[in-house]
Each structure stands twice: as structure tokens, then as C-alpha cells.
DOSEKE-367250 format. One line per 8 residues: number of its first residue (from 0); their letters; for each residue x, y, z of C-alpha. Coordinates in steps of 0.02 Angstrom, whole numbers, padded with zeros to 5 digits. Layout:
DOSEKE-367250
NUM	A	X Y Z; ...
//
This chain:
DOSEKE-367250
0	MSISQGKY	-07189 -02375 -00568; -07198 -02407 -00382; -07047 -02391 -00268; -07024 -02499 -00117; -07026 -02387 00038; -06909 -02498 00138; -06774 -02503 00005; -06775 -02318 -00039
8	KPSISAID	-06627 -02214 00024; -06639 -02031 -00020; -06487 -01942 -00087; -06414 -01781 -00016; -06500 -01677 -00149; -06665 -01760 -00110; -06645 -01721 00073; -06608 -01540 00031
16	EVDDRSLK	-06769 -01532 -00072; -06868 -01605 00072; -06790 -01481 00191; -06832 -01338 00077; -07012 -01399 00052; -07032 -01423 00238; -06971 -01248 00273; -07088 -01178 00142
24	NDDLQKQQ	-07236 -01273 00215; -07193 -01214 00388; -07182 -01035 00328; -07351 -01053 00239; -07433 -01124 00394; -07358 -00986 00500; -07426 -00855 00381; -07599 -00934 00391
32	IEGSETAP	-07595 -00932 00580; -07531 -00755 00591; -07642 -00693 00451; -07810 -00744 00529; -07855 -00768 00709; -08009 -00877 00663; -07923 -00988 00537; -07957 -01173 00577
40	LTINQQKL	-07812 -01271 00649; -07750 -01428 00569; -07736 -01589 00667; -07550 -01565 00697; -07578 -01384 00744; -07710 -01436 00866; -07587 -01558 00944; -07454 -01425 00954
48	HIEPSNRT	-07572 -01291 01018; -07527 -01256 01199; -07597 -01133 01320; -07450 -01032 01384; -07538 -00997 01548; -07566 -01180 01592; -07410 -01268 01525; -07234 -01252 01587
56	GKDVESQI	-07078 -01248 01480; -07043 -01433 01513; -07221 -01478 01465; -07202 -01386 01302; -07040 -01476 01263; -07113 -01646 01306; -07265 -01613 01198; -07156 -01563 01052
64	DENIGGNG	-07049 -01718 01074; -07204 -01828 01073; -07272 -01752 00914; -07106 -01744 00823; -07003 -01890 00885; -07154 -01993 00938; -07171 -02181 00930; -07184 -02186 00743
72	NSKVDGVN	-07372 -02141 00748; -07360 -01992 00634; -07496 -01987 00505; -07379 -01913 00377; -07276 -02071 00354; -07217 -02031 00179; -07119 -01882 00236; -07077 -01941 00412
80	GATRQANG	-06886 -01926 00394; -06893 -01759 00307; -07012 -01686 00434; -06901 -01746 00575; -06749 -01663 00496; -06840 -01500 00468; -06905 -01495 00644; -06727 -01532 00707
88	FRAFLLPG	-06656 -01387 00607; -06787 -01272 00680; -06742 -01331 00854; -06561 -01295 00813; -06607 -01117 00766; -06700 -01089 00928; -06602 -01005 01068; -06527 -01124 01194
96	RLSLDAVM	-06534 -01274 01075; -06356 -01269 01006; -06274 -01438 01022; -06157 -01552 00931; -06303 -01664 00880; -06388 -01518 00797; -06232 -01476 00700; -06210 -01657 00646
104	QLSRKRRI	-06389 -01661 00583; -06348 -01524 00458; -06304 -01566 00280; -06122 -01587 00241; -06114 -01427 00141; -06194 -01325 00280; -06090 -01410 00414; -05927 -01369 00323
112	LYITTICL	-05984 -01190 00297; -06034 -01174 00480; -05870 -01244 00547; -05767 -01138 00426; -05857 -00981 00482; -05826 -01020 00665; -05640 -01051 00633; -05621 -00890 00536
120	CALLLVII	-05706 -00791 00676; -05595 -00873 00806; -05440 -00836 00702; -05494 -00656 00679; -05521 -00639 00867; -05347 -00708 00903; -05270 -00587 00778; -05359 -00439 00858
128	VMMIAFWP	-05303 -00490 01032; -05123 -00513 00973; -05123 -00344 00886; -05187 -00259 01042; -05058 -00346 01150; -04907 -00316 01039; -04951 -00154 00952; -04797 -00042 00966
136	EVPFYFRA	-04812 00118 01066; -04806 00271 00956; -04657 00377 01013; -04695 00550 01078; -04598 00632 00937; -04724 00559 00813; -04874 00601 00922; -04812 00769 00983
144	ELCLEKEC	-04839 00932 00894; -04698 01031 00813; -04630 01167 00926; -04612 01334 00841; -04574 01440 00993; -04419 01548 00998; -04322 01434 01115; -04359 01278 01013
152	VQTSQQLL	-04303 01361 00852; -04149 01428 00941; -04103 01255 01006; -04123 01175 00835; -04020 01312 00757; -03881 01283 00883; -03877 01096 00854; -03896 01100 00665
160	LWANISKN	-03766 01238 00646; -03625 01114 00681; -03705 00945 00644; -03720 00854 00480; -03865 00737 00517; -03862 00667 00341; -03710 00565 00393; -03721 00396 00476
168	PCHDTYEW	-03690 00415 00664; -03622 00238 00675; -03487 00254 00542; -03459 00441 00532; -03492 00492 00711; -03388 00650 00711; -03459 00707 00545; -03635 00672 00609
176	ACGNFERE	-03612 00779 00765; -03478 00906 00713; -03470 00899 00524; -03497 01086 00502; -03404 01144 00657; -03241 01188 00571; -03330 01279 00430; -03432 01379 00555
184	YAENDYYV	-03273 01426 00648; -03189 01483 00487; -03338 01597 00451; -03344 01663 00630; -03287 01835 00684; -03158 01753 00799; -03067 01659 00662; -02883 01621 00705
192	IKRGEWNY	-02900 01714 00870; -02913 01569 00991; -02749 01486 01034; -02719 01300 01012; -02892 01226 01000; -03060 01299 00954; -03194 01201 01046; -03367 01217 01122
200	KTYNEYRE	-03300 01292 01283; -03201 01430 01197; -03347 01463 01080; -03459 01500 01229; -03320 01598 01315; -03302 01716 01169; -03489 01742 01157; -03488 01783 01343
208	LSELNRFI	-03347 01909 01321; -03436 01988 01173; -03594 02008 01277; -03491 02077 01422; -03410 02204 01306; -03584 02262 01254; -03639 02271 01437; -03488 02377 01486
216	SMLPSTGA	-03514 02495 01341; -03691 02531 01405; -03632 02578 01580; -03619 02765 01622; -03441 02824 01592; -03459 02984 01693; -03516 03019 01869; -03449 02994 02043
224	SYTVESMI	-03288 02896 02046; -03343 02790 02192; -03489 02704 02103; -03469 02525 02047; -03523 02567 01869; -03393 02704 01850; -03260 02590 01923; -03294 02458 01790
232	SSLYRSCR	-03296 02586 01650; -03136 02666 01713; -03042 02501 01719; -03101 02452 01546; -03056 02621 01472; -02884 02618 01552; -02853 02446 01478; -02904 02503 01303
240	EIDTLDKS	-02783 02650 01312; -02631 02542 01344; -02567 02570 01168; -02527 02750 01213; -02387 02685 01324; -02218 02690 01234; -02064 02585 01266; -01968 02717 01365
248	QSDLLLRK	-02111 02731 01488; -02119 02542 01502; -01931 02535 01537; -01953 02661 01678; -02097 02561 01753; -01996 02400 01745; -01843 02478 01824; -01950 02553 01961
256	AIKSVEGW	-02023 02381 02001; -01851 02299 01997; -01783 02433 02112; -01919 02393 02239; -01843 02219 02261; -01668 02293 02286; -01609 02282 02105; -01552 02158 01974
264	QAFRDSNR	-01374 02096 01963; -01376 02113 01773; -01380 02303 01785; -01206 02378 01790; -01255 02512 01914; -01315 02387 02045; -01221 02341 02201; -01173 02173 02127
272	LQNWEYKK	-01276 02075 02255; -01162 02122 02400; -01303 02189 02507; -01448 02100 02421; -01558 01990 02531; -01667 01864 02442; -01787 01844 02591; -01827 02029 02593
280	ALVHLQAI	-01851 02034 02404; -01959 01877 02407; -02073 01944 02544; -02092 02110 02453; -02136 02021 02291; -02272 01921 02377; -02346 02061 02481; -02348 02201 02350
288	YGIFPYYK	-02378 02110 02185; -02449 01940 02233; -02309 01849 02142; -02257 01683 02218; -02093 01605 02164; -02041 01453 02267; -02204 01442 02366; -02380 01509 02353
296	VSVENRFN	-02491 01577 02493; -02681 01562 02488; -02829 01536 02605; -02922 01372 02587; -03035 01259 02689; -02975 01135 02818; -03013 00954 02780; -03064 00916 02959
304	KPHEYVVT	-03218 00988 03042; -03281 01122 03048; -03191 01146 02880; -03153 01328 02922; -03029 01433 02825; -02843 01415 02854; -02686 01487 02774; -02624 01363 02644
312	LDEGEIGL	-02451 01341 02567; -02418 01258 02401; -02276 01250 02275; -02240 01412 02184; -02245 01472 02005; -02124 01435 01864; -02101 01510 01691; -02160 01367 01580
320	PDRYFYSI	-02342 01310 01589; -02301 01142 01669; -02156 01046 01746; -02167 00925 01600; -02081 01046 01480; -01919 01045 01580; -01894 00859 01544; -01923 00859 01356
328	DPNDEIVR	-01798 00884 01215; -01706 01051 01236; -01732 01082 01050; -01919 01071 01067; -02012 01220 00994; -02087 01270 01162; -01919 01263 01254; -01834 01365 01118
336	GYKLLLRD	-01977 01490 01122; -01960 01509 01311; -01773 01539 01301; -01803 01665 01162; -01926 01757 01274; -01798 01765 01414; -01662 01824 01296; -01767 01959 01211
344	FAINMGIV	-01827 02026 01378; -01649 02049 01437; -01598 02132 01273; -01746 02253 01284; -01688 02297 01459; -01517 02347 01391; -01421 02185 01423; -01295 02140 01287
352	SREADLFA	-01331 01989 01179; -01201 01873 01255; -01256 01907 01433; -01438 01894 01379; -01408 01718 01313; -01321 01674 01476; -01466 01744 01575; -01591 01637 01476
360	DEIFHYEK	-01491 01477 01504; -01469 01511 01690; -01654 01543 01718; -01706 01387 01623; -01584 01272 01712; -01621 01346 01884; -01808 01317 01858; -01769 01143 01795
368	RIVTHIDS	-01671 01110 01954; -01820 01163 02061; -01937 01052 01959; -01820 00903 01972; -01818 00914 02162; -02008 00928 02169; -02032 00780 02052; -01914 00672 02153
376	VKQSDESK	-02025 00699 02305; -02191 00677 02216; -02137 00513 02138; -02086 00439 02304; -02203 00342 02418; -02163 00450 02569; -02265 00602 02523; -02355 00692 02665
384	LNEIKTLA	-02506 00779 02592; -02625 00905 02669; -02551 00911 02843; -02581 01046 02973; -02419 01121 03039; -02378 01269 03150; -02261 01406 03091; -02137 01351 03224
392	EMKTIAPS	-02133 01178 03144; -02112 01254 02970; -01958 01347 03029; -01881 01177 03061; -01945 01095 02903; -01902 01238 02782; -01781 01356 02871; -01722 01440 02710
400	LPIFESLQ	-01896 01500 02662; -01961 01660 02744; -02136 01589 02772; -02165 01678 02937; -02116 01847 02865; -02224 01821 02710; -02380 01786 02811; -02351 01937 02922
408	AIFSHTKI	-02333 02050 02769; -02483 01978 02675; -02602 01969 02823; -02554 02130 02906; -02717 02143 03007; -02710 01965 03075; -02606 01907 03221; -02473 01789 03154
416	SDETEILI	-02368 01694 03281; -02267 01534 03295; -02425 01445 03354; -02523 01493 03198; -02580 01336 03106; -02564 01322 02917; -02610 01188 02792; -02462 01117 02695
424	RDVNVFRE	-02506 01031 02531; -02346 00927 02531; -02225 00941 02676; -02083 00856 02584; -02096 00978 02439; -02060 01123 02557; -01914 01029 02632; -01840 01009 02457
432	LSTVVSTS	-01874 01190 02410; -01782 01247 02565; -01636 01137 02514; -01632 01213 02339; -01629 01391 02407; -01498 01355 02539; -01382 01276 02410; -01402 01412 02278
440	DKKPINNF	-01296 01565 02249; -01371 01738 02257; -01357 01764 02070; -01479 01627 02012; -01598 01673 02154; -01591 01856 02101; -01621 01812 01918; -01765 01697 01965
448	IIWALARH	-01853 01830 02071; -01826 01968 01943; -01893 01858 01804; -02048 01813 01906; -02081 02000 01926; -02051 02040 01742; -02159 01895 01682; -02302 01968 01783
456	LLPHLSRE	-02285 02143 01709; -02245 02110 01525; -02424 02080 01461; -02476 02254 01523; -02332 02358 01453; -02300 02436 01283; -02318 02345 01119; -02133 02297 01112
464	YRNLVENF	-02145 02196 01272; -02316 02123 01234; -02247 02057 01069; -02120 01954 01167; -02258 01866 01262; -02361 01844 01105; -02216 01760 01013; -02195 01637 01155
472	DHSIYGRT	-02381 01599 01146; -02359 01559 00962; -02233 01424 01007; -02360 01344 01123; -02525 01367 01032; -02473 01397 00854; -02456 01559 00760; -02622 01649 00756
480	ATYPRWMI	-02687 01825 00743; -02675 01946 00887; -02818 01955 01009; -02922 02113 00984; -02897 02235 01124; -03081 02241 01172; -03077 02053 01205; -02923 02062 01316
488	CSQIVRDW	-02995 02206 01416; -03164 02121 01435; -03077 01968 01504; -02973 02073 01626; -03127 02163 01690; -03218 01997 01710; -03074 01919 01807; -03040 02069 01918
496	LQFAIDAL	-03217 02132 01951; -03323 01976 01930; -03433 02009 02082; -03474 02186 02026; -03524 02130 01852; -03630 01983 01912; -03713 02091 02045; -03760 02228 01921
504	QQQQTAEL	-03826 02103 01795; -03925 02012 01929; -04000 02177 01989; -04056 02218 01812; -04132 02046 01791; -04224 02059 01958; -04299 02227 01908; -04357 02161 01740
512	TKIKRYAS	-04430 02006 01823; -04526 02115 01947; -04599 02220 01806; -04651 02066 01707; -04726 01986 01862; -04836 02137 01895; -04886 02146 01713; -04931 01961 01706
520	QDYKHGKS	-05031 01975 01868; -05129 02124 01800; -05162 02030 01640; -05211 01873 01733; -05334 01958 01850; -05401 02078 01722; -05414 01986 01558; -05371 01803 01570
528	NSAFYPSK	-05370 01653 01685; -05223 01570 01599; -05083 01492 01703; -04938 01601 01755; -04773 01557 01671; -04614 01611 01759; -04484 01729 01688; -04323 01662 01618
536	SQGNDAFL	-04231 01692 01781; -04367 01611 01887; -04386 01465 01768; -04200 01436 01757; -04185 01432 01946; -04330 01312 01967; -04271 01194 01831; -04090 01200 01894
544	RLMFYSLQ	-04151 01149 02066; -04248 01001 01995; -04103 00949 01886; -03975 00966 02026; -04068 00848 02142; -04100 00726 02001; -03914 00723 01962; -03870 00712 02146
552	NQLRDSVK	-03985 00562 02171; -03913 00473 02020; -03734 00508 02075; -03775 00438 02247; -03840 00278 02168; -03684 00265 02061; -03573 00282 02215; -03671 00145 02301
560	RANWIEKR	-03637 00027 02155; -03451 00070 02148; -03374 -00081 02235; -03200 -00008 02213; -03236 00125 02346; -03199 00075 02525; -03364 00045 02619; -03334 00172 02758
568	VKSYIIDK	-03278 00304 02634; -03427 00264 02524; -03547 00292 02668; -03461 00458 02707; -03474 00515 02525; -03659 00472 02518; -03694 00570 02678; -03603 00722 02607
576	LITMRLQI	-03704 00712 02445; -03869 00696 02539; -03835 00851 02645; -03764 00956 02502; -03859 01116 02465; -03879 01221 02309; -03852 01408 02287; -03896 01493 02123
584	GIPEEAIT	-03821 01664 02098; -03779 01796 02226; -03889 01790 02383; -04036 01908 02373; -03982 01994 02535; -03825 02057 02449; -03922 02118 02297; -04063 02207 02386
592	EKSYIKDY	-03947 02298 02506; -03888 02448 02405; -03728 02479 02502; -03666 02298 02498; -03578 02306 02330; -03503 02475 02367; -03437 02418 02536; -03366 02261 02457
600	YNELLLNN	-03254 02365 02343; -03215 02497 02472; -03032 02444 02479; -03006 02448 02290; -02925 02605 02221; -02896 02615 02032; -02841 02796 02012; -02672 02751 01937
608	LYFVEHLE	-02587 02839 01794; -02532 02683 01700; -02630 02523 01681; -02486 02413 01741; -02498 02501 01910; -02671 02427 01932; -02585 02261 01968; -02533 02326 02138
616	SIWSFRKV	-02707 02394 02174; -02798 02236 02126; -02682 02128 02231; -02703 02245 02379; -02892 02223 02363; -02877 02033 02348; -02769 02026 02504; -02906 02113 02602
624	RMESKLKA	-03039 01993 02538; -02925 01844 02571; -02885 01902 02747; -03069 01928 02787; -03094 01741 02765; -02986 01711 02919; -03116 01801 03025; -03294 01755 03068
632	MNIVDTIV	-03416 01786 02924; -03604 01770 02904; -03681 01654 02776; -03701 01789 02642; -03521 01846 02654; -03462 01666 02651; -03558 01627 02492; -03493 01784 02406
640	SEMYTRQS	-03317 01744 02464; -03329 01567 02397; -03387 01631 02229; -03267 01775 02199; -03103 01759 02295; -03029 01641 02166; -02904 01714 02045; -02994 01630 01900
648	PQSIRYSN	-03184 01636 01927; -03284 01477 01899; -03466 01475 01847; -03496 01312 01942; -03398 01268 02097; -03411 01169 02258; -03392 01253 02428; -03309 01142 02556
656	ILNMLIIS	-03348 01248 02708; -03534 01258 02664; -03551 01088 02579; -03640 01183 02442; -03640 01186 02253; -03638 01365 02191; -03695 01407 02014; -03668 01581 01943
664	RSIAASDY	-03811 01667 01853; -03695 01709 01711; -03738 01537 01639; -03921 01583 01630; -03881 01747 01545; -03802 01655 01398; -03878 01547 01262; -03794 01394 01337
672	YDYRYPIP	-03941 01355 01451; -04126 01394 01461; -04262 01302 01553; -04368 01309 01394; -04240 01211 01295; -04276 01024 01277; -04239 00925 01435; -04104 00816 01352
680	VNFARIGT	-04010 00968 01289; -04001 01045 01463; -03945 00881 01541; -03812 00856 01407; -03743 01032 01431; -03755 01107 01604; -03804 00940 01680; -03637 00861 01637
688	DILEVLID	-03547 01019 01694; -03628 01005 01865; -03584 00821 01877; -03401 00851 01838; -03391 00972 01985; -03484 00850 02099; -03371 00706 02049; -03218 00814 02081
696	SIYTFVEQ	-03285 00851 02255; -03283 00665 02294; -03093 00674 02304; -03114 00814 02432; -03233 00703 02532; -03101 00567 02539; -02973 00689 02609; -03101 00750 02735
704	YKAEHSIL	-03136 00573 02793; -02951 00538 02817; -02926 00701 02911; -03074 00674 03026; -03017 00496 03067; -02832 00544 03088; -02779 00438 02941; -02676 00571 02851
712	TNESLSAQ	-02525 00546 02963; -02520 00359 02931; -02458 00332 02753; -02493 00145 02738; -02667 00165 02811; -02704 00321 02710; -02671 00232 02545; -02807 00105 02585
720	FDLPKVDI	-02940 00240 02583; -02882 00331 02427; -02984 00319 02269; -02902 00212 02133; -02789 00298 02009; -02842 00334 01832; -02841 00184 01715; -02695 00230 01602
728	NCLLHTTK	-02724 00082 01487; -02903 00137 01457; -02845 00313 01418; -02711 00245 01302; -02839 00135 01212; -02969 00271 01186; -02856 00413 01131; -02798 00323 00973
736	AQTSTHEL	-02644 00433 00972; -02458 00399 00963; -02444 00416 01152; -02347 00303 01267; -02390 00251 01443; -02235 00342 01504; -02297 00507 01429; -02471 00485 01503
744	NKLSAHAL	-02397 00455 01674; -02315 00627 01662; -02485 00712 01656; -02541 00806 01810; -02664 00724 01929; -02801 00845 01877; -02774 00814 01692; -02789 00627 01719
752	RSFHYTLS	-02940 00642 01832; -03028 00754 01707; -03036 00603 01592; -03133 00505 01723; -03238 00656 01766; -03295 00669 01586; -03339 00485 01564; -03428 00471 01731
760	AAKIAARA	-03525 00633 01704; -03589 00577 01533; -03645 00408 01597; -03733 00476 01753; -03815 00621 01659; -03891 00500 01533; -03968 00395 01672; -04028 00548 01767
768	QTNFIEAI	-04111 00618 01612; -04209 00457 01586; -04267 00453 01767; -04309 00638 01762; -04423 00617 01611; -04507 00466 01690; -04540 00568 01847; -04621 00705 01743
776	DTGSPIIG	-04729 00581 01646; -04790 00498 01806; -04802 00658 01906; -04679 00590 02034; -04577 00710 02142; -04389 00729 02129; -04317 00670 02294; -04239 00815 02389
784	ASIDQGLT	-04313 00959 02289; -04424 01046 02416; -04542 01135 02296; -04717 01106 02230; -04678 00970 02104; -04842 00957 02011; -04862 01144 01994; -04681 01164 01941
792	YENLRLKQ	-04698 01035 01803; -04847 01128 01733; -04774 01303 01750; -04609 01253 01674; -04702 01168 01532; -04599 01012 01557; -04747 00902 01508; -04767 00993 01343
800	RHRMPGLR	-04627 00907 01252; -04633 00942 01066; -04539 00890 00912; -04394 01002 00865; -04394 01093 00697; -04264 01015 00584; -04244 00870 00705; -04419 00796 00699
808	SFNENELF	-04364 00614 00696; -04247 00634 00845; -04312 00560 01006; -04254 00620 01176; -04106 00501 01188; -04043 00552 01016; -04058 00735 01062; -03955 00704 01219
816	TLAYMQKH	-03822 00612 01118; -03810 00747 00984; -03803 00890 01110; -03674 00800 01217; -03559 00748 01076; -03558 00926 01012; -03477 00978 01177; -03321 00890 01113
824	CSTMIAGK	-03319 00967 00939; -03149 01045 00906; -03029 01099 00774; -02843 01133 00786; -02779 01304 00740; -02627 01362 00641; -02584 01185 00590; -02506 01143 00758
832	DYAPVKPH	-02535 00974 00840; -02596 01047 01002; -02679 00888 01069; -02522 00815 01153; -02480 00985 01229; -02651 01035 01296; -02651 00919 01450; -02491 01004 01509
840	VEQQLAEN	-02549 01181 01469; -02732 01179 01518; -02734 01025 01631; -02867 00946 01521; -02863 00818 01381; -02893 00872 01203; -03074 00866 01148; -03043 00739 01009
848	YLFNATWQ	-02979 00618 01143; -03136 00644 01245; -03249 00630 01092; -03182 00457 01050; -03176 00401 01232; -03356 00445 01273; -03424 00367 01114; -03329 00205 01144
856	QIQFLPRS	-03354 00189 01332; -03527 00262 01365; -03640 00131 01287; -03795 00240 01305; -03732 00357 01169; -03714 00233 01023; -03866 00135 01078; -03974 00290 01069
864	TRCSTNAL	-03932 00301 00883; -03951 00112 00859; -03765 00082 00836; -03663 -00064 00899; -03577 -00040 01067; -03405 -00078 01130; -03396 -00226 01249; -03242 -00157 01337
872	SCSYIL	-03264 -00035 01479; -03143 00074 01575; -03125 00035 01759; -03163 00153 01903; -03298 00246 01806; -03450 00292 01908
//
């Protein structure tokens, strides 16, 4: 059956068969050509045969087009369409021949397959690009290795000892950070010893005293009496032997001291105040014992340049811890405990019960009268603070106070005249004190002076008198166990001979460092080319310097952003921060010079029979050191004086005269700080401590600015440059306690400021830590730190940040938060609610207040643990 060629339309399957046959024929022809060089060419092959040497690429293409596309002269007419499609497919497969026409010439099945493949490849390419662009960065604590070094394990142990990380930090914040703190305290050796509140600060203090007790026990107890080591051992041993003193001996010592101030009117054999002169007794009390009723004498820095030392007068001492207790309910436990102390002292001195009760009431009400006069001045708007006055002017302002005679007796080797300038903390306070004295009878003045003397001696007498003081402490802090004697004596030695202890410890550390340095150099040159790692002392100093300048830079930026600071004052504060220097430990010149320490204590004689007699010796020594500040001193003596002439030594303090931050090496000797600890832990601990001191110094800068620009004498103008007062509403909101605004306003200025110090320090330390780590990662220098930055980063192993054992999932921000919140772990002791009392006793808020305040107000802390933050913020926080 014949088929008409013009009417035939091949189906898709037929076309596919033609394509397949065409491809097979082409392959067969190709095999024939390749298989034999002499094989005869077909007619079409002859037409397609082209000499490559004589024909260009365009000629080849035109020849192919003529033979394939042609003018319809192909001799294979029966398969003309199929041949054309096959040749088109081959052209499509050739390089450089891809085109839309070629794709459209494919069969529908192949075209769909081709387009689908291209779409899938394009989609896969887009997915790969998107994954590369948005692939999350793997945190360092997943990439980093686990640290198993001693310091890493020690840090983890410290943090995990108190924390309960199984708790949710968002809902059980305190349990998360401090869940095991109370249990650890109950199992500690110091259980029920600390008064009032057991917290992180007291925990470290007791560890320091325990280490000091071990250090003293290792000192030589025999030898020449003039050596520093024997002096420390002798004082400690004399303190431990105080229990050998009986009551009769204590009575004799008390009566001897009372007789030195011309007697007590309560004794029947006295002259009944007929010949008693309060000015003579007051001067004797100040010059011999260092006891300051009515007014206190010290040597501080001037606020105006050159900030040299000047004699300073401030309000005196009273019996209760704070003026606040004289305005509360008379039946309060603390007030009743104080009156009981007064009464029992009088009875132990042989005063009958009725007169003893009268004595207690008179003392309390006389002190209350003094406090009332002082408060009336401080609450007025006419206060005159930090003014320089001559002694001639003070005779007019406070004629009833023997200020001139006191200074002559205390500074016996300094010329004191009417033209001598002194710094008065509050001029109006001294005017009121003079009024109180001039309008008082001799009897209450005599009782007040005698009680000031007795209060100073009681803790160092026999057990009967020490029990009186201990019972009064129970009314303040709660009834707890008695301090062990070794702890009391270690604290006394630390407070009295701090320079000697620090110098000896620093000498030992320097010798050990020198030995290790030589050993490491021998090992390095002889056996290994490994990098030299510094000793603990060297590393601590280097890291502290880096951290100090990082904190200083961040504080400076925070001050710049504080729009509530007057612009001129802000500029002055920033200049002071830029020029501030850092001193770590005692200067090397004082340590290397063997006779320096001995000469420093040349005026201290401790060869007394009874320990209570050491009080006179130690005050005589302190007077000499205090008076030396009024004369010209070199830089080494000035630094030592700034560190150790305070009655209560501070491990971190700011020097006004030097514009220098001074850090004691005692911090490095403890487990509180180590340069090998994780960076966030060091910033959360000692970093915030440094910032609190720096922020406190800002108030000193403001006073300096006002003094240098003669603003202090102008009250209305002076108020414009003062820093804003503490936000009481913020404090009231964050404490979550039954405290009224009226009660918070009764807190001392330092207690209120400490709240702002804490919040500002936490916020700035968190920022500084982030910038510090970024600087290490990028190898950038810390501005201001004049040391080899890149080498220091390597030697201190700051770039080798590892995961912490037991805290593997904690990143750096979470470590900072955990370490910082643990600084506010606390537990109350003896069931007493000590939190409302602590700001008046220790001039600091209770730790549970600060724990809640920092978590609520410092948004960095909850954010680091992926918790919601509080939208409200306290004002005037740097």
C-alpha cells in the first residue's frame, strides 16, 4: 500500500525512531572513517570533506549549511526531515552552538527533561549561596578545646561551688547563681562567726585572714627585737595571750587611763569636777590615744592644686554606729543593747546600779543632742563644705573647741600657728559643736569623754569586759558564736602592720619569681625554644595594666555620654581620667632597699607588758607617719603613705595627690584574681572593684573643679556643678523591701552612692569586657597601655580561650554574668533581718538589694542568658 508523501505527518515516536536511526548511521559512518584511512568516501562525505589547511571556520560552516539546509537538492529525499533534525541535534551538541532554536528543536520529552535539569541546578546553586551567606558562626565555646589546667579547674570549682546551673536563670535567678551558697556556708569552718551577713566579700576576707595566720606562724619568733619579722610575731603572740589578763588587772588599767584625763566624776574619790578642765582632757585623749570625741583630726589632700596634704577636721566619733540610731524607737533592740553596754560598764567599774542606769541615759541623750545639732545643719541649704580656714578663723567660728591646742599636741614636730591653714569638711558643723560644748555642764562632757576612752579600751581587756562589747554586737548583728582568737589577732596585725606584711610577702614573691625566671631561661636556651610564660606575679601585673586601661577608656566614654553632667565638669573629669596612672603593689625601690622597711617602723615600740598598752604605741607611730605627710616627700614615700596611713587599709584606692590608682598585691596573692582565669571572670570580680573606686573618685574631681575655679564659696553656683543626687525612687523600686522614702533619705551619702557605684560599675565592666575581647581577637592595642600588645597577648595566653570544665555551654557573656551575680550572694545569720540595718552600720546596701537591682537595671546580664529585660532604667547611671 503506497502512502502519499505530501500528506504524511510523522508522529513523535516516528521522529524519535528517525533520530535514533540517524544517530546510529552517523556513528557507523564515523567508525568506518576512523577505522580505515583508505576507505572510500561516500558522495555526502566527499561533499563534507574539507581541508583544514585551506578552509576557514566560516567556510566550513557555510559548506555544512549548504549540504544540510540546502535548497532542497538532497538526494536522500525520503529522509530529508529526519536527517535535518539529526544534524541539528549534532550542531546543538557542538560547543558554541547552544541556542534557544536548538532547544526548541528537541523532542518534548527531552526539552522538558533539559529545562527541569537546568532549574534544579539553578535552585541548588541558590541554596548553596544562601547557606554560605547565612550559615551561623560556630561559637568559640563549641570550637574551643576543654581547658584542664589548674587555673581553669579552680575557676570552675569556685563558680560551681555556689551555683545551681540546673535552675532557670530567668525565673530562678538567685537559685541559678547562688543556690548552694547558704549550704556551703553552713558547711564552712567559719559557720556562725561572721556578724550580720555572710557574703562574697566576707568569704574572701576570712580566707585572707586564714592565709595571713599561716604566714605569721611561719615567721621566726626569736631573734633580734628590731627586725620586722620579730615585731609581727611579737604583736601576734601578745594578742593571743590576752586571756591571761584578769579583771582586777583590767580595772587597774582602766583607772590608770581615766586618771590620765583628770578623773571621772562617777568615782567617789574624785574632785567632783571642781578643777576638771574638759579642754585639757580632750587634747590629752586625742594626742595620747587617738580618740576623737566632738571632732576628728586627720591629714588629707587639698582639693585645689597642687593637691598637697593639709590638716583636715571632721565631725567626731559617737557610740552607736550611725546617727540614724538616735532617731529610732527608744525600745529598739540596738538602742536597748547600747544602753545595756553603758550600764554594765559602769557596774563593772564599781558604780551602783541606780547611778549606772543614770549614766547610761545621760550618755545616750547627750550623744543624741550632738547628733540633732549636726543633722539640723546638714539638712539645711546653707552648708559650707570643704573650705580652707586658718586657725585664727577657727577660733572665731568654734571658740569652745580646743582645735589649736589639739594640733600642737598631735603634730609636735610641726610649726602650728594662727596662720596655719586647715581643711574644714563642714564649717557650720563645727559652729554647732562649739555651741553644744559651750552650753553643756561639766558632768555630761566628763561622762562623754570618759566613755569615749573606755569604748576604745574595752575590746582589748579581760574576758569580762570583752563580753560586754560582744553582747552589744549581738544586738546589732544577731547572736552568733564568738570569733576565734587567731582571727581577731590576724586582723589586728593586718590593720596595724599592713605595710610590713605586704612588703615581706612581696619580697618573697620577687625572690621566687627571680628563681623561676632563671630556671625558665636556662630551660629555654638549653632544651627548648618554646615561648616564655610569665610568673603569676608578672602575669597579674601585665593583665591588670591591660584591664585598667580598658576600664578607664570605657568609663571615659560613659562620662562623655552622660548628659546630666555639666559640660565643663565633664571635660575636667575626662582630663583627670586620661592622665590617671596605675601603681601595682609597693614600689620596687622600697622593696629592694633593705633598710627601708626597718626605717619605716623605727618609731614603733611594742615592748609593753599588756596588750592594751599597745594602743598608745600604735597611735604614737601613726602620728609620726601622719605628720610626715605635711613635709616634702619623694614619690616612693608618697605612694607608701597613700597606701598605708589609713586606719582601715584598702586593697584598691585612689590617690588624689598623685592622680593614681593604687592596687595592693594582696589581691594577687588570693584566689580572687589570677591572670590565667577566664577574662570574663576577672572583669566581673576585680574589674568591677576597680570601677567602683574610679567612679567614687569622680565626686572628688567635681570638688577639685569647684575649688580650682573658686566655686566652693558660692553656694548657689556650687550647686549647679554638683553631680545629681541618688535616685531614691529607683532604689525603692529595686529593693523590693518594706522601706519608705523617708527611711532611705536617712541613709548616709556614701551608702546611697554605693548603690550607683555598683550599678554603674557592672554596666561599664560588661562593655569593657566585650571591647577587650574584640581587641584581643583583632590584635588591636589597648589605648593607654604602653606595653608590647601583641607579645603580651601571646605570653598571657589571652588568645587561648578554652571551654571551662563543668561550664562547657557557657559563653563569655554568661560566664561574666554568673561570676558577677555571685558577688552578691548572701545569707543572713542568726535569724536577724540585718538588711535594713547594714546601710547604717557598714555604709553599704545589703547584698540582696544589690542582687535584684543589678539584674533588673543592667540589661546586659539577663540578655546574656537569653532572658527578658526590664524596660525601666534608673537615672544618673553611667
